[in-house]
mmCIF entry with sequence, helices, sheets and N, C-alpha, C, O atoms, coordinates in Angstrom:
data_MODEL
# 
_entry.id   MODEL 
# 
_entity.id                         1 
_entity.type                       polymer 
_entity.pdbx_number_of_molecules   1 
# 
_entity_poly.entity_id                      1 
_entity_poly.type                           'polypeptide(L)' 
_entity_poly.nstd_linkage                   no 
_entity_poly.nstd_monomer                   no 
_entity_poly.pdbx_seq_one_letter_code       MNYDNEKEMLPLVDEQGNIIGAASRGECHNGSKKTHPVVHLHVFNSRGELYL 
_entity_poly.pdbx_seq_one_letter_code_can   MNYDNEKEMLPLVDEQGNIIGAASRGECHNGSKKTHPVVHLHVFNSRGELYL 
_entity_poly.pdbx_strand_id                 A 
# 
loop_
_entity_poly_seq.entity_id 
_entity_poly_seq.num 
_entity_poly_seq.mon_id 
_entity_poly_seq.hetero 
1 1  MET n 
1 2  ASN n 
1 3  TYR n 
1 4  ASP n 
1 5  ASN n 
1 6  GLU n 
1 7  LYS n 
1 8  GLU n 
1 9  MET n 
1 10 LEU n 
1 11 PRO n 
1 12 LEU n 
1 13 VAL n 
1 14 ASP n 
1 15 GLU n 
1 16 GLN n 
1 17 GLY n 
1 18 ASN n 
1 19 ILE n 
1 20 ILE n 
1 21 GLY n 
1 22 ALA n 
1 23 ALA n 
1 24 SER n 
1 25 ARG n 
1 26 GLY n 
1 27 GLU n 
1 28 CYS n 
1 29 HIS n 
1 30 ASN n 
1 31 GLY n 
1 32 SER n 
1 33 LYS n 
1 34 LYS n 
1 35 THR n 
1 36 HIS n 
1 37 PRO n 
1 38 VAL n 
1 39 VAL n 
1 40 HIS n 
1 41 LEU n 
1 42 HIS n 
1 43 VAL n 
1 44 PHE n 
1 45 ASN n 
1 46 SER n 
1 47 ARG n 
1 48 GLY n 
1 49 GLU n 
1 50 LEU n 
1 51 TYR n 
1 52 LEU n 
# 
_struct_asym.id          A 
_struct_asym.entity_id   1 
# 
_struct_conf.conf_type_id            HELX_P 
_struct_conf.id                      HELX_P1 
_struct_conf.pdbx_PDB_helix_id       AA1 
_struct_conf.beg_label_comp_id       ARG 
_struct_conf.beg_label_asym_id       A 
_struct_conf.beg_label_seq_id        25 
_struct_conf.pdbx_beg_PDB_ins_code   ? 
_struct_conf.end_label_comp_id       CYS 
_struct_conf.end_label_asym_id       A 
_struct_conf.end_label_seq_id        28 
_struct_conf.pdbx_end_PDB_ins_code   ? 
_struct_conf.beg_auth_comp_id        ARG 
_struct_conf.beg_auth_asym_id        A 
_struct_conf.beg_auth_seq_id         25 
_struct_conf.end_auth_comp_id        CYS 
_struct_conf.end_auth_asym_id        A 
_struct_conf.end_auth_seq_id         28 
_struct_conf.pdbx_PDB_helix_class    1 
_struct_conf.details                 ? 
_struct_conf.pdbx_PDB_helix_length   4 
# 
_struct_conf_type.id          HELX_P 
_struct_conf_type.criteria    ? 
_struct_conf_type.reference   ? 
# 
loop_
_struct_sheet.id 
_struct_sheet.type 
_struct_sheet.number_strands 
_struct_sheet.details 
AA1 ? 2 ? 
AA2 ? 2 ? 
# 
loop_
_struct_sheet_order.sheet_id 
_struct_sheet_order.range_id_1 
_struct_sheet_order.range_id_2 
_struct_sheet_order.offset 
_struct_sheet_order.sense 
AA1 1 2 ? anti-parallel 
AA2 1 2 ? anti-parallel 
# 
loop_
_struct_sheet_range.sheet_id 
_struct_sheet_range.id 
_struct_sheet_range.beg_label_comp_id 
_struct_sheet_range.beg_label_asym_id 
_struct_sheet_range.beg_label_seq_id 
_struct_sheet_range.pdbx_beg_PDB_ins_code 
_struct_sheet_range.end_label_comp_id 
_struct_sheet_range.end_label_asym_id 
_struct_sheet_range.end_label_seq_id 
_struct_sheet_range.pdbx_end_PDB_ins_code 
_struct_sheet_range.beg_auth_comp_id 
_struct_sheet_range.beg_auth_asym_id 
_struct_sheet_range.beg_auth_seq_id 
_struct_sheet_range.end_auth_comp_id 
_struct_sheet_range.end_auth_asym_id 
_struct_sheet_range.end_auth_seq_id 
AA1 1 MET A 9  ? VAL A 13 ? MET A 9  VAL A 13 
AA1 2 ILE A 19 ? SER A 24 ? ILE A 19 SER A 24 
AA2 1 VAL A 43 ? PHE A 44 ? VAL A 43 PHE A 44 
AA2 2 LEU A 50 ? TYR A 51 ? LEU A 50 TYR A 51 
# 
loop_
_atom_site.group_PDB 
_atom_site.id 
_atom_site.type_symbol 
_atom_site.label_atom_id 
_atom_site.label_alt_id 
_atom_site.label_comp_id 
_atom_site.label_asym_id 
_atom_site.label_entity_id 
_atom_site.label_seq_id 
_atom_site.pdbx_PDB_ins_code 
_atom_site.Cartn_x 
_atom_site.Cartn_y 
_atom_site.Cartn_z 
_atom_site.occupancy 
_atom_site.B_iso_or_equiv 
_atom_site.pdbx_formal_charge 
_atom_site.auth_seq_id 
_atom_site.auth_comp_id 
_atom_site.auth_asym_id 
_atom_site.auth_atom_id 
_atom_site.pdbx_PDB_model_num 
ATOM 1   N N  . MET A 1 1  ? 46.556 93.922 169.177 1.00 0.00 ? 1  MET A N  1 
ATOM 2   C CA . MET A 1 1  ? 45.299 94.603 168.913 1.00 0.00 ? 1  MET A CA 1 
ATOM 3   C C  . MET A 1 1  ? 44.174 93.577 168.863 1.00 0.00 ? 1  MET A C  1 
ATOM 4   O O  . MET A 1 1  ? 44.252 92.615 168.098 1.00 0.00 ? 1  MET A O  1 
ATOM 5   N N  . ASN A 1 2  ? 43.144 93.763 169.653 1.00 0.00 ? 2  ASN A N  1 
ATOM 6   C CA . ASN A 1 2  ? 41.990 92.882 169.663 1.00 0.00 ? 2  ASN A CA 1 
ATOM 7   C C  . ASN A 1 2  ? 40.913 93.523 168.810 1.00 0.00 ? 2  ASN A C  1 
ATOM 8   O O  . ASN A 1 2  ? 40.346 94.547 169.192 1.00 0.00 ? 2  ASN A O  1 
ATOM 9   N N  . TYR A 1 3  ? 40.619 92.924 167.643 1.00 0.00 ? 3  TYR A N  1 
ATOM 10  C CA . TYR A 1 3  ? 39.641 93.499 166.730 1.00 0.00 ? 3  TYR A CA 1 
ATOM 11  C C  . TYR A 1 3  ? 38.493 92.517 166.536 1.00 0.00 ? 3  TYR A C  1 
ATOM 12  O O  . TYR A 1 3  ? 38.690 91.444 165.965 1.00 0.00 ? 3  TYR A O  1 
ATOM 13  N N  . ASP A 1 4  ? 37.326 92.860 166.993 1.00 0.00 ? 4  ASP A N  1 
ATOM 14  C CA . ASP A 1 4  ? 36.138 92.048 166.810 1.00 0.00 ? 4  ASP A CA 1 
ATOM 15  C C  . ASP A 1 4  ? 34.984 93.014 166.603 1.00 0.00 ? 4  ASP A C  1 
ATOM 16  O O  . ASP A 1 4  ? 34.443 93.552 167.569 1.00 0.00 ? 4  ASP A O  1 
ATOM 17  N N  . ASN A 1 5  ? 34.606 93.236 165.365 1.00 0.00 ? 5  ASN A N  1 
ATOM 18  C CA . ASN A 1 5  ? 33.591 94.228 165.033 1.00 0.00 ? 5  ASN A CA 1 
ATOM 19  C C  . ASN A 1 5  ? 32.219 93.776 165.497 1.00 0.00 ? 5  ASN A C  1 
ATOM 20  O O  . ASN A 1 5  ? 31.568 92.983 164.816 1.00 0.00 ? 5  ASN A O  1 
ATOM 21  N N  . GLU A 1 6  ? 31.772 94.264 166.639 1.00 0.00 ? 6  GLU A N  1 
ATOM 22  C CA . GLU A 1 6  ? 30.495 93.880 167.231 1.00 0.00 ? 6  GLU A CA 1 
ATOM 23  C C  . GLU A 1 6  ? 29.301 94.291 166.376 1.00 0.00 ? 6  GLU A C  1 
ATOM 24  O O  . GLU A 1 6  ? 28.216 93.730 166.523 1.00 0.00 ? 6  GLU A O  1 
ATOM 25  N N  . LYS A 1 7  ? 29.489 95.265 165.482 1.00 0.00 ? 7  LYS A N  1 
ATOM 26  C CA . LYS A 1 7  ? 28.378 95.758 164.665 1.00 0.00 ? 7  LYS A CA 1 
ATOM 27  C C  . LYS A 1 7  ? 28.313 95.094 163.290 1.00 0.00 ? 7  LYS A C  1 
ATOM 28  O O  . LYS A 1 7  ? 27.364 95.326 162.541 1.00 0.00 ? 7  LYS A O  1 
ATOM 29  N N  . GLU A 1 8  ? 29.297 94.279 162.950 1.00 0.00 ? 8  GLU A N  1 
ATOM 30  C CA . GLU A 1 8  ? 29.274 93.585 161.661 1.00 0.00 ? 8  GLU A CA 1 
ATOM 31  C C  . GLU A 1 8  ? 28.020 92.719 161.584 1.00 0.00 ? 8  GLU A C  1 
ATOM 32  O O  . GLU A 1 8  ? 27.707 91.993 162.528 1.00 0.00 ? 8  GLU A O  1 
ATOM 33  N N  . MET A 1 9  ? 27.305 92.793 160.469 1.00 0.00 ? 9  MET A N  1 
ATOM 34  C CA . MET A 1 9  ? 26.077 92.024 160.298 1.00 0.00 ? 9  MET A CA 1 
ATOM 35  C C  . MET A 1 9  ? 26.390 90.648 159.719 1.00 0.00 ? 9  MET A C  1 
ATOM 36  O O  . MET A 1 9  ? 27.158 90.517 158.766 1.00 0.00 ? 9  MET A O  1 
ATOM 37  N N  . LEU A 1 10 ? 25.778 89.623 160.316 1.00 0.00 ? 10 LEU A N  1 
ATOM 38  C CA . LEU A 1 10 ? 25.949 88.242 159.887 1.00 0.00 ? 10 LEU A CA 1 
ATOM 39  C C  . LEU A 1 10 ? 24.581 87.664 159.536 1.00 0.00 ? 10 LEU A C  1 
ATOM 40  O O  . LEU A 1 10 ? 23.580 88.019 160.158 1.00 0.00 ? 10 LEU A O  1 
ATOM 41  N N  . PRO A 1 11 ? 24.533 86.766 158.532 1.00 0.00 ? 11 PRO A N  1 
ATOM 42  C CA . PRO A 1 11 ? 23.259 86.117 158.230 1.00 0.00 ? 11 PRO A CA 1 
ATOM 43  C C  . PRO A 1 11 ? 22.912 85.102 159.311 1.00 0.00 ? 11 PRO A C  1 
ATOM 44  O O  . PRO A 1 11 ? 23.796 84.424 159.835 1.00 0.00 ? 11 PRO A O  1 
ATOM 45  N N  . LEU A 1 12 ? 21.642 84.995 159.643 1.00 0.00 ? 12 LEU A N  1 
ATOM 46  C CA . LEU A 1 12 ? 21.164 83.954 160.550 1.00 0.00 ? 12 LEU A CA 1 
ATOM 47  C C  . LEU A 1 12 ? 20.615 82.820 159.698 1.00 0.00 ? 12 LEU A C  1 
ATOM 48  O O  . LEU A 1 12 ? 19.954 83.064 158.688 1.00 0.00 ? 12 LEU A O  1 
ATOM 49  N N  . VAL A 1 13 ? 20.885 81.580 160.096 1.00 0.00 ? 13 VAL A N  1 
ATOM 50  C CA . VAL A 1 13 ? 20.439 80.421 159.328 1.00 0.00 ? 13 VAL A CA 1 
ATOM 51  C C  . VAL A 1 13 ? 19.698 79.440 160.220 1.00 0.00 ? 13 VAL A C  1 
ATOM 52  O O  . VAL A 1 13 ? 19.893 79.405 161.435 1.00 0.00 ? 13 VAL A O  1 
ATOM 53  N N  . ASP A 1 14 ? 18.823 78.626 159.572 1.00 0.00 ? 14 ASP A N  1 
ATOM 54  C CA . ASP A 1 14 ? 18.143 77.551 160.289 1.00 0.00 ? 14 ASP A CA 1 
ATOM 55  C C  . ASP A 1 14 ? 18.993 76.284 160.209 1.00 0.00 ? 14 ASP A C  1 
ATOM 56  O O  . ASP A 1 14 ? 20.118 76.322 159.711 1.00 0.00 ? 14 ASP A O  1 
ATOM 57  N N  . GLU A 1 15 ? 18.460 75.162 160.695 1.00 0.00 ? 15 GLU A N  1 
ATOM 58  C CA . GLU A 1 15 ? 19.219 73.912 160.733 1.00 0.00 ? 15 GLU A CA 1 
ATOM 59  C C  . GLU A 1 15 ? 19.605 73.399 159.345 1.00 0.00 ? 15 GLU A C  1 
ATOM 60  O O  . GLU A 1 15 ? 20.563 72.639 159.208 1.00 0.00 ? 15 GLU A O  1 
ATOM 61  N N  . GLN A 1 16 ? 18.860 73.813 158.318 1.00 0.00 ? 16 GLN A N  1 
ATOM 62  C CA . GLN A 1 16 ? 19.159 73.385 156.955 1.00 0.00 ? 16 GLN A CA 1 
ATOM 63  C C  . GLN A 1 16 ? 20.088 74.354 156.227 1.00 0.00 ? 16 GLN A C  1 
ATOM 64  O O  . GLN A 1 16 ? 20.439 74.119 155.071 1.00 0.00 ? 16 GLN A O  1 
ATOM 65  N N  . GLY A 1 17 ? 20.486 75.427 156.879 1.00 0.00 ? 17 GLY A N  1 
ATOM 66  C CA . GLY A 1 17 ? 21.384 76.406 156.277 1.00 0.00 ? 17 GLY A CA 1 
ATOM 67  C C  . GLY A 1 17 ? 20.674 77.486 155.490 1.00 0.00 ? 17 GLY A C  1 
ATOM 68  O O  . GLY A 1 17 ? 21.323 78.273 154.801 1.00 0.00 ? 17 GLY A O  1 
ATOM 69  N N  . ASN A 1 18 ? 19.356 77.540 155.577 1.00 0.00 ? 18 ASN A N  1 
ATOM 70  C CA . ASN A 1 18 ? 18.586 78.579 154.890 1.00 0.00 ? 18 ASN A CA 1 
ATOM 71  C C  . ASN A 1 18 ? 18.686 79.890 155.657 1.00 0.00 ? 18 ASN A C  1 
ATOM 72  O O  . ASN A 1 18 ? 18.544 79.915 156.879 1.00 0.00 ? 18 ASN A O  1 
ATOM 73  N N  . ILE A 1 19 ? 18.928 80.968 154.938 1.00 0.00 ? 19 ILE A N  1 
ATOM 74  C CA . ILE A 1 19 ? 19.013 82.284 155.578 1.00 0.00 ? 19 ILE A CA 1 
ATOM 75  C C  . ILE A 1 19 ? 17.622 82.692 156.039 1.00 0.00 ? 19 ILE A C  1 
ATOM 76  O O  . ILE A 1 19 ? 16.669 82.698 155.260 1.00 0.00 ? 19 ILE A O  1 
ATOM 77  N N  . ILE A 1 20 ? 17.523 83.029 157.309 1.00 0.00 ? 20 ILE A N  1 
ATOM 78  C CA . ILE A 1 20 ? 16.232 83.387 157.900 1.00 0.00 ? 20 ILE A CA 1 
ATOM 79  C C  . ILE A 1 20 ? 16.222 84.792 158.487 1.00 0.00 ? 20 ILE A C  1 
ATOM 80  O O  . ILE A 1 20 ? 15.208 85.231 159.030 1.00 0.00 ? 20 ILE A O  1 
ATOM 81  N N  . GLY A 1 21 ? 17.343 85.498 158.381 1.00 0.00 ? 21 GLY A N  1 
ATOM 82  C CA . GLY A 1 21 ? 17.414 86.844 158.938 1.00 0.00 ? 21 GLY A CA 1 
ATOM 83  C C  . GLY A 1 21 ? 18.846 87.299 159.044 1.00 0.00 ? 21 GLY A C  1 
ATOM 84  O O  . GLY A 1 21 ? 19.732 86.759 158.381 1.00 0.00 ? 21 GLY A O  1 
ATOM 85  N N  . ALA A 1 22 ? 19.073 88.293 159.879 1.00 0.00 ? 22 ALA A N  1 
ATOM 86  C CA . ALA A 1 22 ? 20.415 88.833 160.100 1.00 0.00 ? 22 ALA A CA 1 
ATOM 87  C C  . ALA A 1 22 ? 20.507 89.361 161.524 1.00 0.00 ? 22 ALA A C  1 
ATOM 88  O O  . ALA A 1 22 ? 19.506 89.751 162.125 1.00 0.00 ? 22 ALA A O  1 
ATOM 89  N N  . ALA A 1 23 ? 21.717 89.366 162.048 1.00 0.00 ? 23 ALA A N  1 
ATOM 90  C CA . ALA A 1 23 ? 21.973 89.915 163.380 1.00 0.00 ? 23 ALA A CA 1 
ATOM 91  C C  . ALA A 1 23 ? 23.417 90.387 163.431 1.00 0.00 ? 23 ALA A C  1 
ATOM 92  O O  . ALA A 1 23 ? 24.254 89.946 162.643 1.00 0.00 ? 23 ALA A O  1 
ATOM 93  N N  . SER A 1 24 ? 23.696 91.272 164.347 1.00 0.00 ? 24 SER A N  1 
ATOM 94  C CA . SER A 1 24 ? 25.077 91.761 164.483 1.00 0.00 ? 24 SER A CA 1 
ATOM 95  C C  . SER A 1 24 ? 25.959 90.681 165.109 1.00 0.00 ? 24 SER A C  1 
ATOM 96  O O  . SER A 1 24 ? 25.469 89.765 165.769 1.00 0.00 ? 24 SER A O  1 
ATOM 97  N N  . ARG A 1 25 ? 27.252 90.806 164.893 1.00 0.00 ? 25 ARG A N  1 
ATOM 98  C CA . ARG A 1 25 ? 28.213 89.878 165.500 1.00 0.00 ? 25 ARG A CA 1 
ATOM 99  C C  . ARG A 1 25 ? 28.047 89.880 167.019 1.00 0.00 ? 25 ARG A C  1 
ATOM 100 O O  . ARG A 1 25 ? 28.108 88.826 167.653 1.00 0.00 ? 25 ARG A O  1 
ATOM 101 N N  . GLY A 1 26 ? 27.840 91.046 167.594 1.00 0.00 ? 26 GLY A N  1 
ATOM 102 C CA . GLY A 1 26 ? 27.646 91.152 169.035 1.00 0.00 ? 26 GLY A CA 1 
ATOM 103 C C  . GLY A 1 26 ? 26.433 90.362 169.514 1.00 0.00 ? 26 GLY A C  1 
ATOM 104 O O  . GLY A 1 26 ? 26.480 89.708 170.555 1.00 0.00 ? 26 GLY A O  1 
ATOM 105 N N  . GLU A 1 27 ? 25.335 90.428 168.737 1.00 0.00 ? 27 GLU A N  1 
ATOM 106 C CA . GLU A 1 27 ? 24.128 89.675 169.102 1.00 0.00 ? 27 GLU A CA 1 
ATOM 107 C C  . GLU A 1 27 ? 24.363 88.168 168.988 1.00 0.00 ? 27 GLU A C  1 
ATOM 108 O O  . GLU A 1 27 ? 23.863 87.392 169.802 1.00 0.00 ? 27 GLU A O  1 
ATOM 109 N N  . CYS A 1 28 ? 25.124 87.763 167.977 1.00 0.00 ? 28 CYS A N  1 
ATOM 110 C CA . CYS A 1 28 ? 25.378 86.328 167.764 1.00 0.00 ? 28 CYS A CA 1 
ATOM 111 C C  . CYS A 1 28 ? 26.321 85.747 168.809 1.00 0.00 ? 28 CYS A C  1 
ATOM 112 O O  . CYS A 1 28 ? 26.247 84.558 169.120 1.00 0.00 ? 28 CYS A O  1 
ATOM 113 N N  . HIS A 1 29 ? 27.208 86.579 169.353 1.00 0.00 ? 29 HIS A N  1 
ATOM 114 C CA . HIS A 1 29 ? 28.241 86.081 170.259 1.00 0.00 ? 29 HIS A CA 1 
ATOM 115 C C  . HIS A 1 29 ? 27.998 86.465 171.709 1.00 0.00 ? 29 HIS A C  1 
ATOM 116 O O  . HIS A 1 29 ? 28.930 86.460 172.513 1.00 0.00 ? 29 HIS A O  1 
ATOM 117 N N  . ASN A 1 30 ? 26.764 86.798 172.056 1.00 0.00 ? 30 ASN A N  1 
ATOM 118 C CA . ASN A 1 30 ? 26.482 87.202 173.433 1.00 0.00 ? 30 ASN A CA 1 
ATOM 119 C C  . ASN A 1 30 ? 25.817 86.097 174.249 1.00 0.00 ? 30 ASN A C  1 
ATOM 120 O O  . ASN A 1 30 ? 25.277 86.354 175.325 1.00 0.00 ? 30 ASN A O  1 
ATOM 121 N N  . GLY A 1 31 ? 25.857 84.868 173.737 1.00 0.00 ? 31 GLY A N  1 
ATOM 122 C CA . GLY A 1 31 ? 25.238 83.759 174.434 1.00 0.00 ? 31 GLY A CA 1 
ATOM 123 C C  . GLY A 1 31 ? 23.821 83.477 173.982 1.00 0.00 ? 31 GLY A C  1 
ATOM 124 O O  . GLY A 1 31 ? 23.145 82.634 174.572 1.00 0.00 ? 31 GLY A O  1 
ATOM 125 N N  . SER A 1 32 ? 23.351 84.165 172.943 1.00 0.00 ? 32 SER A N  1 
ATOM 126 C CA . SER A 1 32 ? 21.970 84.023 172.474 1.00 0.00 ? 32 SER A CA 1 
ATOM 127 C C  . SER A 1 32 ? 21.734 82.744 171.669 1.00 0.00 ? 32 SER A C  1 
ATOM 128 O O  . SER A 1 32 ? 20.588 82.376 171.413 1.00 0.00 ? 32 SER A O  1 
ATOM 129 N N  . LYS A 1 33 ? 22.801 82.074 171.275 1.00 0.00 ? 33 LYS A N  1 
ATOM 130 C CA . LYS A 1 33 ? 22.725 80.835 170.480 1.00 0.00 ? 33 LYS A CA 1 
ATOM 131 C C  . LYS A 1 33 ? 22.116 81.048 169.109 1.00 0.00 ? 33 LYS A C  1 
ATOM 132 O O  . LYS A 1 33 ? 21.549 80.121 168.530 1.00 0.00 ? 33 LYS A O  1 
ATOM 133 N N  . LYS A 1 34 ? 22.227 82.267 168.581 1.00 0.00 ? 34 LYS A N  1 
ATOM 134 C CA . LYS A 1 34 ? 21.799 82.525 167.209 1.00 0.00 ? 34 LYS A CA 1 
ATOM 135 C C  . LYS A 1 34 ? 22.808 81.854 166.284 1.00 0.00 ? 34 LYS A C  1 
ATOM 136 O O  . LYS A 1 34 ? 24.017 81.954 166.491 1.00 0.00 ? 34 LYS A O  1 
ATOM 137 N N  . THR A 1 35 ? 22.299 81.169 165.260 1.00 0.00 ? 35 THR A N  1 
ATOM 138 C CA . THR A 1 35 ? 23.159 80.388 164.380 1.00 0.00 ? 35 THR A CA 1 
ATOM 139 C C  . THR A 1 35 ? 23.517 81.182 163.129 1.00 0.00 ? 35 THR A C  1 
ATOM 140 O O  . THR A 1 35 ? 22.640 81.709 162.445 1.00 0.00 ? 35 THR A O  1 
ATOM 141 N N  . HIS A 1 36 ? 24.824 81.262 162.837 1.00 0.00 ? 36 HIS A N  1 
ATOM 142 C CA . HIS A 1 36 ? 25.294 81.914 161.618 1.00 0.00 ? 36 HIS A CA 1 
ATOM 143 C C  . HIS A 1 36 ? 26.359 81.031 160.980 1.00 0.00 ? 36 HIS A C  1 
ATOM 144 O O  . HIS A 1 36 ? 27.022 80.260 161.675 1.00 0.00 ? 36 HIS A O  1 
ATOM 145 N N  . PRO A 1 37 ? 26.532 81.135 159.651 1.00 0.00 ? 37 PRO A N  1 
ATOM 146 C CA . PRO A 1 37 ? 27.550 80.321 158.992 1.00 0.00 ? 37 PRO A CA 1 
ATOM 147 C C  . PRO A 1 37 ? 28.941 80.732 159.450 1.00 0.00 ? 37 PRO A C  1 
ATOM 148 O O  . PRO A 1 37 ? 29.206 81.908 159.699 1.00 0.00 ? 37 PRO A O  1 
ATOM 149 N N  . VAL A 1 38 ? 29.818 79.755 159.556 1.00 0.00 ? 38 VAL A N  1 
ATOM 150 C CA . VAL A 1 38 ? 31.202 80.020 159.956 1.00 0.00 ? 38 VAL A CA 1 
ATOM 151 C C  . VAL A 1 38 ? 32.089 78.921 159.390 1.00 0.00 ? 38 VAL A C  1 
ATOM 152 O O  . VAL A 1 38 ? 31.653 77.783 159.216 1.00 0.00 ? 38 VAL A O  1 
ATOM 153 N N  . VAL A 1 39 ? 33.338 79.274 159.104 1.00 0.00 ? 39 VAL A N  1 
ATOM 154 C CA . VAL A 1 39 ? 34.326 78.296 158.641 1.00 0.00 ? 39 VAL A CA 1 
ATOM 155 C C  . VAL A 1 39 ? 35.561 78.443 159.515 1.00 0.00 ? 39 VAL A C  1 
ATOM 156 O O  . VAL A 1 39 ? 36.058 79.550 159.720 1.00 0.00 ? 39 VAL A O  1 
ATOM 157 N N  . HIS A 1 40 ? 36.051 77.329 160.025 1.00 0.00 ? 40 HIS A N  1 
ATOM 158 C CA . HIS A 1 40 ? 37.312 77.314 160.763 1.00 0.00 ? 40 HIS A CA 1 
ATOM 159 C C  . HIS A 1 40 ? 38.275 76.457 159.960 1.00 0.00 ? 40 HIS A C  1 
ATOM 160 O O  . HIS A 1 40 ? 37.962 75.316 159.621 1.00 0.00 ? 40 HIS A O  1 
ATOM 161 N N  . LEU A 1 41 ? 39.422 76.992 159.661 1.00 0.00 ? 41 LEU A N  1 
ATOM 162 C CA . LEU A 1 41 ? 40.413 76.282 158.861 1.00 0.00 ? 41 LEU A CA 1 
ATOM 163 C C  . LEU A 1 41 ? 41.684 76.128 159.682 1.00 0.00 ? 41 LEU A C  1 
ATOM 164 O O  . LEU A 1 41 ? 42.258 77.115 160.140 1.00 0.00 ? 41 LEU A O  1 
ATOM 165 N N  . HIS A 1 42 ? 42.123 74.884 159.866 1.00 0.00 ? 42 HIS A N  1 
ATOM 166 C CA . HIS A 1 42 ? 43.360 74.606 160.581 1.00 0.00 ? 42 HIS A CA 1 
ATOM 167 C C  . HIS A 1 42 ? 44.359 74.033 159.582 1.00 0.00 ? 42 HIS A C  1 
ATOM 168 O O  . HIS A 1 42 ? 44.072 73.041 158.911 1.00 0.00 ? 42 HIS A O  1 
ATOM 169 N N  . VAL A 1 43 ? 45.528 74.653 159.483 1.00 0.00 ? 43 VAL A N  1 
ATOM 170 C CA . VAL A 1 43 ? 46.551 74.221 158.528 1.00 0.00 ? 43 VAL A CA 1 
ATOM 171 C C  . VAL A 1 43 ? 47.728 73.661 159.310 1.00 0.00 ? 43 VAL A C  1 
ATOM 172 O O  . VAL A 1 43 ? 48.303 74.336 160.164 1.00 0.00 ? 43 VAL A O  1 
ATOM 173 N N  . PHE A 1 44 ? 48.083 72.403 159.002 1.00 0.00 ? 44 PHE A N  1 
ATOM 174 C CA . PHE A 1 44 ? 49.199 71.722 159.649 1.00 0.00 ? 44 PHE A CA 1 
ATOM 175 C C  . PHE A 1 44 ? 50.286 71.444 158.633 1.00 0.00 ? 44 PHE A C  1 
ATOM 176 O O  . PHE A 1 44 ? 49.996 71.206 157.461 1.00 0.00 ? 44 PHE A O  1 
ATOM 177 N N  . ASN A 1 45 ? 51.543 71.472 159.072 1.00 0.00 ? 45 ASN A N  1 
ATOM 178 C CA . ASN A 1 45 ? 52.636 71.101 158.186 1.00 0.00 ? 45 ASN A CA 1 
ATOM 179 C C  . ASN A 1 45 ? 52.879 69.596 158.295 1.00 0.00 ? 45 ASN A C  1 
ATOM 180 O O  . ASN A 1 45 ? 52.165 68.901 159.016 1.00 0.00 ? 45 ASN A O  1 
ATOM 181 N N  . SER A 1 46 ? 53.871 69.103 157.588 1.00 0.00 ? 46 SER A N  1 
ATOM 182 C CA . SER A 1 46 ? 54.135 67.660 157.548 1.00 0.00 ? 46 SER A CA 1 
ATOM 183 C C  . SER A 1 46 ? 54.564 67.100 158.897 1.00 0.00 ? 46 SER A C  1 
ATOM 184 O O  . SER A 1 46 ? 54.527 65.886 159.095 1.00 0.00 ? 46 SER A O  1 
ATOM 185 N N  . ARG A 1 47 ? 54.972 67.965 159.837 1.00 0.00 ? 47 ARG A N  1 
ATOM 186 C CA . ARG A 1 47 ? 55.347 67.516 161.189 1.00 0.00 ? 47 ARG A CA 1 
ATOM 187 C C  . ARG A 1 47 ? 54.177 67.579 162.160 1.00 0.00 ? 47 ARG A C  1 
ATOM 188 O O  . ARG A 1 47 ? 54.331 67.298 163.348 1.00 0.00 ? 47 ARG A O  1 
ATOM 189 N N  . GLY A 1 48 ? 53.007 67.949 161.648 1.00 0.00 ? 48 GLY A N  1 
ATOM 190 C CA . GLY A 1 48 ? 51.830 68.029 162.501 1.00 0.00 ? 48 GLY A CA 1 
ATOM 191 C C  . GLY A 1 48 ? 51.742 69.315 163.292 1.00 0.00 ? 48 GLY A C  1 
ATOM 192 O O  . GLY A 1 48 ? 50.946 69.405 164.227 1.00 0.00 ? 48 GLY A O  1 
ATOM 193 N N  . GLU A 1 49 ? 52.537 70.317 162.944 1.00 0.00 ? 49 GLU A N  1 
ATOM 194 C CA . GLU A 1 49 ? 52.516 71.588 163.645 1.00 0.00 ? 49 GLU A CA 1 
ATOM 195 C C  . GLU A 1 49 ? 51.429 72.480 163.044 1.00 0.00 ? 49 GLU A C  1 
ATOM 196 O O  . GLU A 1 49 ? 51.261 72.528 161.826 1.00 0.00 ? 49 GLU A O  1 
ATOM 197 N N  . LEU A 1 50 ? 50.700 73.179 163.899 1.00 0.00 ? 50 LEU A N  1 
ATOM 198 C CA . LEU A 1 50 ? 49.635 74.058 163.468 1.00 0.00 ? 50 LEU A CA 1 
ATOM 199 C C  . LEU A 1 50 ? 50.225 75.378 163.009 1.00 0.00 ? 50 LEU A C  1 
ATOM 200 O O  . LEU A 1 50 ? 51.025 75.995 163.713 1.00 0.00 ? 50 LEU A O  1 
ATOM 201 N N  . TYR A 1 51 ? 49.817 75.807 161.805 1.00 0.00 ? 51 TYR A N  1 
ATOM 202 C CA . TYR A 1 51 ? 50.252 77.093 161.272 1.00 0.00 ? 51 TYR A CA 1 
ATOM 203 C C  . TYR A 1 51 ? 49.325 78.183 161.790 1.00 0.00 ? 51 TYR A C  1 
ATOM 204 O O  . TYR A 1 51 ? 48.109 78.089 161.622 1.00 0.00 ? 51 TYR A O  1 
ATOM 205 N N  . LEU A 1 52 ? 49.875 79.207 162.412 1.00 0.00 ? 52 LEU A N  1 
ATOM 206 C CA . LEU A 1 52 ? 49.062 80.327 162.912 1.00 0.00 ? 52 LEU A CA 1 
ATOM 207 C C  . LEU A 1 52 ? 49.360 81.574 162.112 1.00 0.00 ? 52 LEU A C  1 
ATOM 208 O O  . LEU A 1 52 ? 48.780 82.628 162.374 1.00 0.00 ? 52 LEU A O  1 
# 
C-alpha cells in the first residue's frame, strides 16, 4: 500500500527554521522547493545492517 497524504498540511520554514506559513504535502513535494521541517532516522545494528 502506497500511502502519502497529499492534503496533509506542513509548516513552511525559512533558513533559520522560523515558521512562515503552511502548505500541503502535495505542494511541498511537487518540485516547488518549499522548505518544511523533516527528520530522517536511520537505525543500524552492530553489524552495520540498516533496520527497516
